[in-house]
C-alpha positions in Angstrom: 39.1 14.8 -3.8 38.7 16.3 0.0 38.0 13.9 2.3 35.2 15.8 3.1 33.2 15.6 -0.3 34.6 11.8 -0.2 33.2 11.2 2.7 29.5 13.0 1.8 29.7 11.5 -1.8 30.0 7.9 -0.4 27.5 8.6 2.2 24.9 9.2 -0.7 26.2 6.3 -2.8 25.3 3.7 0.6 22.0 5.6 1.2 20.6 4.7 -2.0 22.1 1.0 -1.3 21.3 0.9 2.4 18.8 -1.9 2.6 21.7 -4.0 0.8 23.8 -4.2 4.1 22.0 -6.3 6.3 19.9 -8.5 3.8 24.2 -9.8 3.1 24.9 -9.7 6.8 22.0 -12.0 7.6 23.2 -14.3 4.5 26.9 -14.4 5.9 24.5 -15.5 9.5 23.0 -18.3 7.6 26.8 -19.7 6.7 27.7 -19.1 10.1 24.5 -20.6 11.7 25.8 -23.7 9.1 29.1 -24.3 10.2 29.1 -23.7 13.7 27.7 -25.2 16.6 24.3 -27.2 15.9 23.3 -27.4 19.5 23.3 -23.6 20.1 20.8 -22.8 17.2 18.4 -25.2 18.9 14.9 -24.0 19.0 13.8 -21.9 22.6 10.8 -19.9 22.7 11.9 -17.7 25.5 15.3 -16.5 23.9 13.7 -16.4 20.4 10.9 -14.3 21.9 13.6 -12.1 23.5 15.4 -11.9 19.9 11.8 -10.9 18.5 11.4 -8.3 21.2 14.6 -6.9 20.8 13.3 -6.3 16.7 10.6 -4.8 18.1 12.2 -2.1 20.2 13.6 -1.0 17.4 10.6 -0.9 15.4 8.8 1.0 18.4 11.5 3.5 18.2 10.6 3.9 14.2 6.7 4.7 15.3 7.6 6.7 17.6 9.7 8.7 14.9 7.5 8.4 12.0 3.6 8.6 14.0 4.8 12.4 14.7 6.8 13.3 11.5 5.4 16.1 9.1 5.1 15.2 5.8 8.5 14.8 3.5 10.8 14.2 6.6 12.0 11.5 8.7 13.4 9.4 5.9 11.1 10.4 3.0 14.7 10.6 0.7 14.4 8.8 -2.9 17.2 7.5 -4.8 17.1 10.7 -6.4 18.4 12.6 -3.6 17.8 13.8 0.0 14.1 15.6 1.2 13.8 17.7 4.2 11.4 20.4 3.9 11.5 21.3 7.7 13.8 20.7 10.6 12.7 18.1 13.0 14.0 19.4 16.4 10.8 18.2 18.4 10.0 15.2 19.6 12.3 12.1 19.1 14.3 14.7 17.7 15.3 16.2 20.5 16.6 13.4 22.0 18.9 11.9 19.1 19.2 13.1 15.4 19.3 9.8 13.7 16.3 7.9 15.5 15.4 6.0 12.3 18.9 4.3 12.0 18.7 3.5 15.9 15.6 2.0 15.5 16.8 0.0 12.1 20.1 -0.9 14.7 17.6 -2.4 17.4 15.6 -4.6 14.2 18.5 -5.8 12.8 20.6 -6.8 15.9 16.8 -9.2 17.2 17.9 -11.4 14.3 21.6 -11.2 14.3 21.4 -12.5 18.0 19.6 -15.5 16.1 22.4 -17.0 15.5 24.0 -17.2 19.5 27.1 -16.2 18.2 29.1 -13.5 20.3 31.6 -12.4 17.6 28.9 -11.9 14.9 27.0 -9.9 16.9 30.0 -7.7 17.5 31.0 -7.8 13.7 27.7 -7.0 13.2 27.6 -3.8 15.4 30.8 -3.1 13.8 29.9 -2.8 9.9 26.8 -1.3 10.8 28.6 1.8 13.0 30.7 1.9 9.8 28.3 1.7 6.9 25.9 4.3 8.4 28.2 6.7 9.8 28.8 7.5 6.2 25.0 7.5 5.8 24.6 9.8 8.4 27.6 12.0 7.7 26.3 13.1 4.6 22.5 13.5 5.3 23.9 16.3 8.4 25.7 17.3 5.1 23.0 18.4 3.2 20.7 19.5 6.6 23.4 21.7 7.3 23.7 23.6 3.7 19.8 23.9 3.8 19.2 24.8 7.5 22.5 26.5 8.1 22.9 27.9 12.2 19.4 26.3 13.1 20.9 23.0 12.2 24.2 24.0 13.6 22.8 24.8 17.1 20.3 21.8 16.9 23.0 19.4 16.5 25.2 20.9 19.2 22.6 20.1 21.7 21.2 16.6 20.3 23.7 13.5 19.8 23.5 11.7 17.2 22.6 8.3 18.5 22.6 8.3 22.3 19.7 9.5 23.5 20.1 12.9 25.7 16.6 12.5 27.7 17.0 15.7 30.0 16.6 17.7 26.4 13.2 16.3 25.6 10.8 18.9 23.8 7.2 17.5 23.1 6.6 17.1 19.7 4.8 20.1 17.9 2.4 17.4 15.7 0.1 15.5 17.4 1.0 11.2 16.6 -0.6 9.6 13.6 -1.5 6.1 13.8 -2.5 6.6 9.9 0.9 8.0 8.9 2.4 4.8 11.2 0.4 2.2 9.3 0.9 3.7 5.7 4.9 4.0 6.2 5.7 1.0 8.7 3.8 -2.2 7.1 6.3 -2.6 5.1 9.0 -2.9 8.4 6.4 -4.9 10.6 6.0 -8.0 8.4 9.9 -7.5 7.1 10.4 -8.6 11.3 8.5 -11.9 11.1 9.6 -12.5 7.7 13.1 -12.6 8.7 13.0 -14.6 11.6 10.8 -17.0 10.0 13.4 -17.6 6.7 16.4 -17.7 9.4 13.8 -20.7 11.1 13.6 -22.8 8.3 17.3 -22.8 7.5 17.9 -23.7 10.8 15.6 -26.5 10.9 17.0 -27.6 7.6 20.5 -27.5 9.5 19.3 -29.6 12.3 17.4 -32.2 10.3 17.4 -32.1 6.5 13.8 -31.0 6.6 12.0 -28.7 5.4 10.0 -27.4 7.8 8.8 -24.1 10.0 8.8 -24.1 13.6 5.0 -23.7 14.8 5.5 -20.3 16.7 7.2 -18.6 13.8 4.1 -20.1 11.5 1.9 -18.3 13.5 3.4 -15.5 13.9 4.5 -15.2 10.5 0.8 -15.9 9.0 -0.7 -13.3 11.7 1.5 -10.8 10.3 1.4 -11.3 6.5 -2.6 -11.2 7.2 -2.4 -7.7 8.8 0.2 -6.8 5.8 -2.2 -7.8 2.9 -4.7 -5.6 5.0 -3.1 -2.7 5.5 -1.6 -3.1 1.6 -5.1 -3.2 0.2 -6.6 -0.3 2.4 -3.5 1.9 1.0 -3.7 1.0 -2.3 -7.1 1.1 -3.1 -8.6 3.3 -0.7 -7.5 7.0 0.7 -8.3 6.2 4.1 -5.1 6.4 5.7 -4.1 9.5 3.5 -3.5 12.3 6.6 -2.8 15.7 5.4 0.3 17.5 5.8 1.9 13.6 6.6 
């Protein structure tokens, strides 16, 4: 098999399992936290709010992406294959070709920083890049075949992951907060769930007691309530449905 096809096939395979990598890395990180310096992982509100802020920065990137996205674009792919009804080239897509993966990177980097390990953060960056590079390659092959010259011209102007602000073109669509609520409420609550689980493990390693630090308990409880309300509205009503999104 030609290397080109191997990269594409492996990228499609990894795409269907793209949620596994961060989970495995976090599990490994918990082990690193267990065998590492216990003093380094003591609760520090300032530091942990900064880590949470890094994750929220990633979520903001995702919000800015999906809020302007039309139907069947920007991650609307399935386990059966890629979906793209049109080529996004305006808004955040005029700055970077893969904004959702950039957002995911920062979301998981925030949790990675929780372990207070420089070498583990470096390992995360390297593995994340290698993993998602294949996925991005497969997606770009699909888009190139579907949109041809239009895709080639756009990709020549826009970087894969490093934004070029001089190329910014305002989005063709208005921002849809409803679209954000439907597509991002799971990602939102997952941030708090992950940090709360890490806090739980940290506290057990330090004291041999199972408890959650009050800050993370209150934040996660609030996030779960918000998640439950949005999910109920989404599943039982059509209030959040936006035509063409």
